C-alpha positions in Angstrom: 9.9 2.8 -11.5 7.4 0.2 -12.7 7.2 -3.3 -11.2 6.0 -6.2 -13.4 5.4 -9.7 -12.1 5.5 -12.5 -14.7 4.5 -16.1 -14.3 6.4 -18.2 -16.8 5.4 -21.8 -17.0 7.9 -22.9 -19.7 11.5 -22.8 -18.4 12.8 -22.5 -21.9 11.0 -19.1 -22.2 12.7 -18.1 -18.9 16.1 -18.9 -20.4 15.3 -16.6 -23.4 14.0 -13.8 -21.2 16.8 -13.6 -18.6 19.6 -12.7 -21.0 17.4 -9.9 -22.5 16.7 -8.5 -19.0 20.4 -8.5 -18.2 21.3 -6.9 -21.5 18.8 -4.1 -20.9 20.1 -3.7 -17.4 16.7 -4.5 -15.8 16.9 -5.6 -12.2 15.0 -8.9 -11.7 14.4 -11.5 -9.1 13.4 -15.1 -9.5 11.0 -16.6 -6.9 10.5 -20.3 -7.0 7.3 -20.1 -5.0 4.9 -17.8 -6.7 2.6 -15.5 -4.7 -0.6 -17.3 -3.7 -3.6 -16.4 -5.7 -6.8 -15.7 -3.7 -9.8 -17.8 -4.2 -13.1 -15.9 -5.0 -14.3 -16.5 -1.4 -11.1 -15.1 0.0 -11.2 -12.1 -2.3 -14.9 -11.4 -1.2 -13.9 -11.7 2.4 -11.1 -9.2 2.0 -13.3 -6.8 0.1 -15.9 -7.1 2.9 -13.3 -6.0 5.4 -12.3 -3.1 3.2 -15.9 -2.1 2.6 -16.6 -1.9 6.3 -14.0 0.9 6.5 -12.9 2.4 9.8 -15.1 3.8 12.5 -16.0 7.4 11.9 -14.4 9.8 14.3 -16.3 12.6 16.0 -14.6 15.5 14.2 -16.5 18.2 16.2 -15.3 16.7 19.5 -11.7 16.6 18.3 -11.9 20.2 17.1 -13.4 21.3 20.5 -10.6 19.6 22.4 -8.0 21.2 20.1 -9.5 24.7 20.6 -9.7 24.1 24.4 -6.1 23.0 24.6 -4.9 26.0 22.6 -7.1 28.6 24.3 -4.7 29.7 27.0 -1.5 29.2 25.1 0.5 32.4 24.6 1.3 33.0 21.0 4.7 34.4 20.0 4.8 38.1 18.9 1.2 38.7 20.0 0.1 40.5 23.0 -3.4 40.6 24.3 
């Protein structure tokens, strides 16, 4: 499925498009309040947050904890 968002400024164009969408059986919704568009400053702020990323986890410590937790666990169909 592909989602397309259109901003139609001329209501006459909307009245032309809607019957076509209905004829083609394309599901559509009409929103009176369009999605807000970010300003350049807001966009830069959002990208700055994304660029920071998440804190790197200590993979070696997680692996050591996992091995320690599984060390004494009996495994099915294996006898020591």
